[in-house]
ZALUMTI-912643 format. One record per residue: x, y, z of N, C-alpha, C, O in turn; residue in one letter. Coordinates in steps of 0.1 Angstrom, whole numbers, plus 2048, in hexadecimal, padded with zeros to 3 digits. Atoms other than C-alpha are relative to their C-alpha. Last residue first. Layout:
ZALUMTI-912643
XYZXYZXYZXYZA...
end
This chain:
ZALUMTI-912643
8037FA80D7442653FC7F48077FE7F280C7F4X80A80780974B25E4218038067F280A8107F1X8057FB80C76A2684367F77F67F87FB7EA7F5X80D8078067692574597FB8077F27EF8087F0X80280E7FF78C25E4647F37FA7FD7F47EE7FBX7F880880879227D4558017F28018047EB7F8X80580280C77528B4688087F97F58027F27EDX80680C8077802844897FD7FD7F17FD7F27ECX7F78097FF7982A14907F97F37FD8007EB7F5X7F880180C77D2BA48780B7F47FF80E7F07F3X7F17FA7FF7672B04A28087FF7F380A7F57ECX7F88097FE7432A649480F80A8018138137FAX7FE8027F17272BE49A80F7F78018147F780DX8027F27FB7232CB4748067FF81180E808815X7F27F980272C2A646980280E80680E811809X7F58077F870E29A47D80E8057FB816808804X7FE7FD7F16F62B647480A7F68058117FB80FX7FC7F07F76FE2B545280380280A80E80580EX7F48018016FC29044D80580D80380F810809X7FA8067F96DA29045A81080280381580480DX8027F57F46CD2AD4428077F980D80D800814X7F67F67FF6DC2964277FF80980B80980E811X7F38047FE6C627A43280A8097FF81280A809X7FF7FD7F06A729043680E7F78018157FA80AX80080F7FE6A929940F8077FF810811804815X80C8078066A02BB4057FE7F38027F47ED7FFX7FD80C8066BB2CC4187F47FB7FF7EC7FC808X7FD80080C6B52F141D8037F37FC8067F37F0X80C7FC80969E2EF43D8077FD7EF8007F77E7X80680D8046BD2E04507F58037F57F57FB7EBX80C8067FB6CA3044517FB7F37FC7F97F27F0X80B80380A6EC3084467F47FB8057F47EF80AX80980980170731545F7F68017F47F480C7EDX80E7FC80572732945E7F67F48067FA7EB80DX8047FB7F274A3284717EF8037FA7E980C7FFX8037F180275A32644E7F980580D7F981180FX7F07FB80376D3034527FC811802804819806X7F47FF7F57502F84648098067FC80E80D804X8057F97F573730344A80980180B80C80B811X7FD7F480574C2F442C7FB80A80D803813810X7F27FE7FF74C2D244380280D7FA809813802X7FB8017F37272D244780E80580181180F807X8037F37F971F2DD42480280080F80380B814X7F87F68067352BE4167FC81080680581880AX7F38027FC7242A642C80880D7FD80C814805X8007FE7F06FF2AE42881080280281480D806X7F780E7FB7082AE3FF7FE80581080480F814X7F37FE7FB6EB2C93F28067F18097FF7E9810X8018047F26CF2BB3DA80E8068058178057FDX80380B7F96D02CD3B98007FF80E801808816X7F580A7F96D02F13B17F97F38037ED7F2805X8048067F56BC30839A80A7F88058157F77FFX7FE80E7FB6C53223817FA7FA80C7F5802814X80B8098026B033D3718047F38077FC7EA80AX80F7FC8016C235F3777F87F58027EF7F8809X8047F67F66E33553887F48057FD7EE80A807X8038077F46E633836E7FC80880A7F1804810X80C8088026E334F3527FC7F780B7F07F580EX8087F47FE6FF36535F7F07F98017E77FA809X8007FE7F17133453627F580A8027EC80880BX80780A7FD70D33E33C7FE8008107F47FA815X8107FD8037163613327F87F58057EC7F7808X80A7F57FA7353613477F47FF7FC7EB7FF805X7FF8027F174333E33C7F68098067EB80680AX80A8097FD73B3493187FD7FA80F7F17FA813X80E7F98057503673197F57F58047EC7F680DX8007F87F276D35232D7F18087FC7E8809804X8048087F376C3363137FA80980D7F1806815X7F67FF7FA76C34C2F27FD7FA80E7F27FE814X8017F47F874E3412DD80E80080B8137F580EX8088017F17543262C480480E80880E816806X80E7FB80175D32F29E7F67FD80F7EA7FF810X8017F180278032D2A57F48027FF7F180D804X7FE7FB7F077E3062B07FE8128017F881880AX7FB7F38017752FF28A7FD80580F7F380B812X8097F67FA76E2D929080880E80181280F806X80C8028057802BC27E7F68098037EB8077FDX80080280B7A42C52827F37FE7F77F28007EBX8007F380A79D2D829F8027FB7F47FE8047ECX80E7FE8017952B62B17FE80E7F57F48117EDX80A80F8097B92AB2AA7F48037FE7EF8007F2X7FB80080D7CA2D02B37F77F47F87F07F57EDX80A8058067B72D52D48037FE7F17F98007EAX7FD7FA80E7D62D92EA7F47FA7F57F47EE7F3X80180980B7CA2D830C8058057F38048117F0X8007F780C7D52EB32C8007F57F380A7EE7F1X80A80A80D7CC2D834C80180B7F47F98157F4X8057F980C7E72E43657F97FA7F77FE7F07F1X7F680080A7E42CB3837FC80E7F67F18137F5X7F27F97FC7D62D33A48098007F78148057F9X8007F57FF7B32CB39780B80980480B815804X8057F880C7BD2A938A7FF8108028068177FAX7F980780D7CF29039C7F78067F87F38007EEX7F28028007CA2A13BF8097FA7F48167FA7F3X7FA7F57FC7A92B03BD80E7FD7FE8158057F7X8027F680B7972943A980980F80580A8187FCX7FB80380C7A727B3C07FF8097F780980C7F0X7F47FD7FB79728D3E080B7FC7F18118057EBX7F480B80577828A3D180B80480280E80D7FAX80480D80075A29B3E48067F57F98027E97F8X80380180E76D2B83F17FA7F27FE7FD7E8805X80F7FB80376A2C44147FD7FB7F17F27FD7ECX80B8087F97862AC4227F38087FC7E8803800X80580F80479C2B44077F67F98097F17EE807X80A80280C79A2D840A7FD7F47FF7F27F07FCX80E7FC7F97AC2D642E7F38007F47E87FC7F6X8088097F57C82C441E7F28038047E97FB803X80580E8077CB2DA4017FC7F58077F37EF803X7F28098077CF2FA4147FB7F27FD7F27ED802X7F980A7F77AE30B41880B7FC7F980E7FC7ECX7F780A8067A032D4088067F980980C7FE812X7F78087F778233B4178077F97F88027F07F2X7F880C80676F3533FD80B7FB80C813803811X7F58017F975536C4098087F17FB8037E77F9X80180A7F67383753F08107FE8058198027FEX7F48098067373983E18027F380A8057F6816X7F58027F77173A93E380B7F77FB80B7EF7F1X7FD7F47F66FF3BA3CE8097FD80880F80780DX8028017F46EF3993C080280E8077FA81280FX80F8047FD6F139939B7FA80280F7EE805810X8077F68077123AF3967EF7FC8017E5804800X8007F47FB72139F3B77F88077F47F18117F8X8088017F271A37C3AA7FD80F8067F281280AX80C8038057283843887F580080A7EA805808X8047F48067473923977F28017FB7EC80B7FBX8057F67F774A3743AD7FB80B7FC7F2811802X80E8047F974735A3927FD80C80A7F281180AX80E7FE80A76036C37B7F38008067EA808805X8027F180177A37139A7F58007F67EC8087F9X8077FA7F577634B39F7FC80F8017F2813806X80F80680077C34237B7FA80480C7EE80780CX8087FA80879D35837D7F17FF7FF7E98087FFX8027F37FD7AA3493997F880A7FA7F08127FFX80D8007F57A332838E7FE8108057F4817805X7FF8047EF7BB3313727F38018087EA808806X8007F67F87AF33134D8057FC80E8047F0812X8008037F27B731D32E7FE80E807801819803X8017F17F87AB32330B8007FB80E7F67F6814X7F17FD7FC7BB3022F77FE80B80880981080BX7F77F48077962F52F1810804806813800811X8017F17F778A2D63018078097F680F8067EDX80C7F480577D2B72F07FF80B8087F681080EX7FF7FB7F679E29C2F17F680E7FD7FA8167F4X8007F28027982852D57FC80880E7F1805814X8027F87F479F2602D18018107FF80A8167F8X7F97F47FE79E24D2B07FB80380E7F17FE813X7F38087FD7922272A480980E80781580B808X80080F7FB77823829280E7FD8038187FF7FCX7FF8017F277925F28F7FF7F08047FD7EE810X7F07FB7FB78226426B8017FE81180C7FE817X7F480A80176425026380E8048048177FC806X7F87FA80974926B26F80D7F58028137F280CX80080580D72B25E27A80C8047F880C8047ECX80C80B80072C26F29C7FD8007F07F880A7EAX7F880B7FF74F28629D7F37F37FC7F77E97F6X7F67FF80C7412A92928047F07FE8067EB7F3X80D80380A7202A12AB80B8017F48077FC7EAX80380E80273C29C2C67F77FC7F37F67F07EEX7F580580374F2BC2BF7FA7F38018017EB7FBX7FC7FE80D72C2CF2BF80A7F87FC8087F47F0X8098068077252C12E08018007F28017F67EBX7FD80E8007432CB2EE7F87FA7F77FD7F47EDX7F580180973D2EF2E28037F17FE8057EC7F3X8057FE80C7192EE2F380B7FC7F58087F57ECX80580E80372A2E23127FB7FC7F47FB7F17EEX80E80180073E3013147FB7F47FB8017EF7F1X80780080F7632F931C7F08018027EA7FB80BX8108038017762FD3397FC8027F580080B7EEX8077FC80C79C2FB33B7F17FB8017EE7EF803X80A80C8037B12FA3597F98087F37F98137F0X8087FE80D7D030F3647F87F77FC7FD7EC7FBX7FE80A8097D930C38C7FA8057F27F080D7F3X7F97FE80B7E032B39B8027F77F680B7F77EDX8027F38077C23293B28098037F48038097EBX80680380E7C63043B97FE80D7F97FC80D7ECX7F580480B7DF30A3D67FA7FE7F28017FD7E8X7F67F78067C531E3E880B7FD7F680F8047EDX7F18027FD7A93063E780B8097FB80E80B7EFX7F880480B7863113EA80E7FE80481380280FX7F28067FD76B3174028077FA7F78037F07F2X7FD80A80974E3303F780E7F9805818801805X7F27FF8067433434168017F27F87FD7E77FBX7F88077F971C34441F80E7FE7F780E7FD7EAX7F77F97F97063604138097F980980C7FE813X8087FD7F16EA34C4058088048098067FF814X80F7FA8046F43503E07F980080D7F080880EX7FC7F28027193483EA7F28068007F080F808X7FB7FB7F67103253F88008128017FE81980BX80E8017F96FA31A3D880580A80F7FE813813X8097F78047193253C67F28038087ED80D80CX7FC7F47FF73030F3D77F880E8007F8817808X7F68007F67282EA3DD80680E80180D81080BX8088017F07062ED3CB80B80280A808809813X8057F67FB71B2FA3AC7FA80080E7FA80A816X80B7FD8077302DB3A87F98108087FD814813X80B7FF7FB7512DB3BC7F68037F67F980C7EEX80780F8017702CB3AE7F08048057E87FB803X7F98087FD7802F03A47F97F07FF7F57EB7F4X7F87F97FC7623063A180B7F58078087EF811X7F68047F574B2F538C80A80B80480E8147FDX7F57F77FD72E30437A8087FB80A8057FD815X7F38087FA7142EA36B80880B8018098117F6X8008057F36F12F736880B7FA80780B7F5812X80B8057FC6EC2F93428037FA8108037EE812X80B7FD80871030233C7F47F78067F67EC80CX8087F87F87322F93467F48047F67F58057E9X8097F580874B2DF33D7F58078097F2803814X8077FA7F976C2CF34D7F58077F67F980F7EDX7FD7FD7F277C2B73367F58088077EA803805X8047F17F876C2A631980A80280C80F7F8811X7FC7FB7F177F28730D7FD80C804805813809X8017F08017712752EE80280280E7FE7FA817X7FE7FA7F17782512E68018107FF8078167F6X7FB7F77FF76A2422C380080580F7F6806815X8047F77F47612212BC80980B7FF81480A7F9X8097F980475E20C29D7FB80A80B7EF80E80DX7FB7F180577F1FD29C7F78097FF7FA8147F9X80A7F98087771DC2AF80880E7FD811814803X80080680D7941C42BC7F58087F57F68067E9X80C80880478B1CD2DD7FF7F77F37F87EE7F1X7FB80D8017AF1DA2E97F27F57FD7F27E97FFX7F17FF8097AA1FE2E28027F17FF8057ED7F4X8027FC80D7871FD2F180A7FB7F78077F47EEX80780C8067941EA3107F98027F37F77F97ECX7F980E8057AD2033137F97F77FC7FC7F27F1X7FC7FD80C7952223138097F57FA80A7F27EEX80A80480A78420E32F8038057F17FE7FF7E8X80280F8037A420F3437F57FC7F67F67F27EFX7F48058057A923433F8017F27FC8067ED7F2X7FF7FC80F78623B34880B7FC7F78097F77ECX80B80B8067862253698018067F18047FE7E9X7FB80C8037A82383717F97F77F97FE7F07F0X7F780080A79A25936F8067F47FC8097F27F0X8057FB80C77C2503828088007F48057FB7E9X8057F27FF78A23D3A07FD8057F18017FD7E8X80680080C78C2173997FA80D8007EF8107FBX80E7FE7FF7A42113B67FA8017F18017FE7E7X80A80C8017C32003B57F38028027EC7F9805X80080B80B7D721B3A47F67F48047F07ED7FCX80A7F880B7CD2363C07FC7F57F47F17F17EFX80E7FF7FE7D921E3DA7F88067F67ED8017F3X80580F7FF7FB2183CA7EF7FD8027E87F67FBX8078007F380223D3C37F77F27FF7ED7F17F9X7F880A7F881D23A3A77F97FD8117FE7F881AX8017FF7F280924A38E8077F58078087EA802X7F57F87F881724936B7FE80280E808807814X7EF80680280622E356809806807814801809X7FE80E7FE7E023436380F7FB7FF8137F3807X7FE8037F37E52583688037F180180C7EC808X80E7FF7F87E825E3438027FC81080E7F8813X80180A7F580626A32F7F28008077EB80A809X7FB7FC7F37FD2803128007F58087F77ED806X7F68097FA7F426E2F180780580C81280080EX80580C7FE7D42832EC80C7F48028087EA809X80580480E7E32A42EF7FC7F18067FD7EC812X80580D8037E82B73107FA7FD7F27F18047EDX8118048037F72D83108027F17FD80A7EB7F6X8047FB80A81A2DA3237F37FB7FD7EC7F3803X7FA7F38038282D03447FF8097F48048147F5X7F87FD80D80F2B534780680E803800818808X7FD7F38008002A43668098047F58137FC7F4X7F97FC7F77F128135E8038107FF7FE8177F7X7F07FD7FF7D627E34980780380A80280B812X7F880C8017B426A34E8118057FE81B7FD800X7FB8037F17A228B35C80C7F37FD8157F2805X7F37FB7FF79D2953358077FD80C8137FF80CX8017F57F877E27E33680F8047FF8187FB7FFX7F58017F777125E32280180F8087F681480CX7FE7F47FA74F26131180A7FB80C8077F6817X8008037F374D2432F980680B80681180F801X7FA7F77FC73F2462D780380180E7F9805814X8007FE7F27382252C780880D80581480E803X7F47FB7FA7352252A17FA80380F7EF808811X7F57FD80A72120F28A80B808808817806805X7FD7F380570F2012A880B8027F48157FB7F3X8107FA8027021E22BA80080D7F97F58137F9X8078088097211CF2B97F38047FC7EC7FF7F4X7FA7FE80C7351EA2CD7FB7F87F47FE7FC7E9X8037F180571A1EC2E88088027F18038087E8X80C80080571B1C52EE7FD80F7F97F68107EEX80480980D7401C32EE7F38027FA7F18037EEX7F87F780B7421E13097FE7F87F17F97FD7E7X8097FB80B7271D23208088047F58018077EBX80B80B80373A1BA3387F88067F47F27FF7ECX7FC80E80775A1CF3357F57F77FB7F47F27F0X8007FB80C7461F033E8077F27F98037EF7EEX80D7FF8077391E035D8018037F27F97FF7EAX80580D80375C1D43697F38027F87F17FA7EEX7F980580C76B1F73617F87F17FD7F67ED7F2X7F58057FC7512093768077F67F68007F27ECX8018117FA73B21B36180C7FC806817801802X7F48027F572F24035C8017F18047F87EB80AX8018087F271724233F80C800807817800801X7FA7F77F571D25C3237FD7F980F7FE800819X8008057F371C24430880580980881180B809X7F77F67F77132502E47FF7FE8107F4801815X8048007F47082342CD807807807812803809X7F47FB7F770A2392A77F87FD8107EC7FE811X7F27FB8076FC22928B80780580A81380180BX7FE7F37FD6E12142A180E8037F58177FA7F2X7F47FD8086D21F229780480F8037FA816801X8017F780D6BA1E72B180D8057FB817805802X80280A8096BE1C92C87FE80A7F37FD8067E8X7F580380C6D41E32DC7FC7F67F78057F17F1X7FE7F48086B31F22ED80C7FC7F680C8017EBX80E8008066A81CE2FD80380E7F57FE80D7EAX80280C80B6CB1C73067F68007F87F67FC7ECX7F67FD80A6CF1E931A7FD7F57F57FA7F97EAX8047F880B6AE1E332B8088047F58038087EBX80C8028086BA1C43377F98097F77F58077EBX7FD8078086DA1CF3467F57FA7F67F97F87EAX80780C8006CD1EB3588037F97F48007FE7E9X7F68097FB6E52083567FB7F28038037E9808X7F68078096D221633C80C7FA8098177F5804X7F57FE7F96B321935480C7FB7F780E7EF7F5X7FB80D7F669321B34180D80480481180F7FFX8058027F067C23032B8077F58058037E9804X80580D7FD6882363068027FD81080D7FB815X7F98057F46852572F97FD7F58047F27F1803X80780A7FB6842652D58067FC80D8137FC80EX7FB8067F26922842CA7F47F78067E97FB809X7F780C80468D28D2A28047F880E80A7ED80EX7FB7FE80E66E2A42AD8087F57FD8037EA800X8017F480366829F2D28078027F18148037F0X7F37FF80866027E2DE7FD8107FC7F38167FDX80880280B64927C30080B8057F681480C7FAX8007F180665C27931F7FB7FD7F17FE7F27ECX80780080C65925933980080E7FA7FE817802X80F7FC7FF67225C3537FA8017F28008047E8X8088097F56902453567F48048017EB7FC805X8047F77F56A12553357F87F88097F27EE804X8058087F26B32443197FB80C808800817806X7F97FD7F26B625B2FB7FB7F88097EE7F980AX8098077F66AC2532D680980180D8157FD80DX7FC8027F66B726B2BA7F97F880C7EE7FB80EX8088077F86AF2692958047FA80F8077EE810X7FC80D7F86C62802857F37FD8067EA805808X80680B8076B929B26E8007F38077F87EA804X7FA80680B6D32B42797F97F57F98007EE7F1X8027F480D6BC2C72918097FA7F68078017ECX80F8038046BA2A32A67FE80B7F37FA8087E8X80380A80A6E02A32A67F27FD7FB7EF7F67F1X7FA7FE80B6E22C42B67FE7F67F67FB7F97EAX8077F68066C72BF2D08088027F38008027E9X80B8058056D62A02DB7F980A7F57F68077E9X7FA80B80C6FA2AF2DC7F27FC7FD7F08007F1X7FE7FA80C6E82CE2F08077F57F58067F87EAX80C7FB8036DC2B630C7FF8087F27F68077EAX80880C8056FB29E30E7F28097F97ED8067EEX7FA80480D7152B93147F57F97FA7F27FD7EFX7FB7F38097082D032F8067FB7F580B8047EDX7F67F77FC6F02B533F80680B7F78008117EEX8057F47FA6E129633180B80B80381780A801X7FD7F68066EA27B3187F980B8057F18117FEX7FF7F67F86E825E32C80580D7FD80E813803X8018047F26EA24631080580A80B81080E80AX7F87F97F86E52542ED7FC7FA8107F17FB816X8038047F36DA23E2D380880880881480A805X7F57FE7F46DF24C2B17F97FB80D7EE7FE80FX8098047F66CC24328F80A80080D8137F880DX7FD8087FA6DE2582737F47FC80C7EB804810X
end
């Protein structure tokens, strides 16, 4: 197959590209930086968000397009027909976050937030979970049948290790520098499902070019759930093994934690829900029993992160508010961007009562 991968980086995209290339498929990956080809992997330099660039690459015929890009709904509506018309199969990356709270394991037909939420302000937004659900609906009503909707949930590996809504830069970086991990008390006993990004890549690889996947949607998560308290304990034990010290953990109530989190809707409408998935549909096409146990794989990948991992830029606002809560300070020298350094100093000095009035993303 000749496959176009849009935005295929990170814990899922990188292993997926390698897997498809190893299976003798010809893979073309969009990238902003010039990169030489590598075996069956070719790179198309340009911004996949740029309409002119996209039109140019869609002049070719593609057996499959795998789309990792994140769109607002208006942008997706504008380009959807063109994407569908340019390929034999369009694989759209949605998210397990589209689902509402569920008392039992989540299946593909479980209720979604878009239909069940009573929060008018939330529904009036194009927040990530709502945007993904609306874009799923656009595909279903497009008149085309050559689409496949896939819904990964939380993935780990290749530098991605989340704690609730926090990426590793918002909690692990702090821990390794002797500052407190700030987390949500109410979240600790919630069940969640973390899946190795390589396993999700295997699932997508099994759907690419598979006629049984056309016009279908698949939740790409295993049925092996853990509580956030277990995940935090795993992280802490690994850090202690590696560094010889046990990081301090500050547990906040939900309202206070929402002030330090990058996305309040992600907390309220996802991480505070029990997220257990029933993988029976994807399990009919992929041998899930052959995949590593989630807990063992998470521990192994996290130990690798502690040995070799690096960190992206820090968020000045988030660090300031976590430091304020813990009575700690981050050196301005730790911020590699001047704007984030200014944000840190401003929010660190700001009286707590004013923070909610000027919340920024």
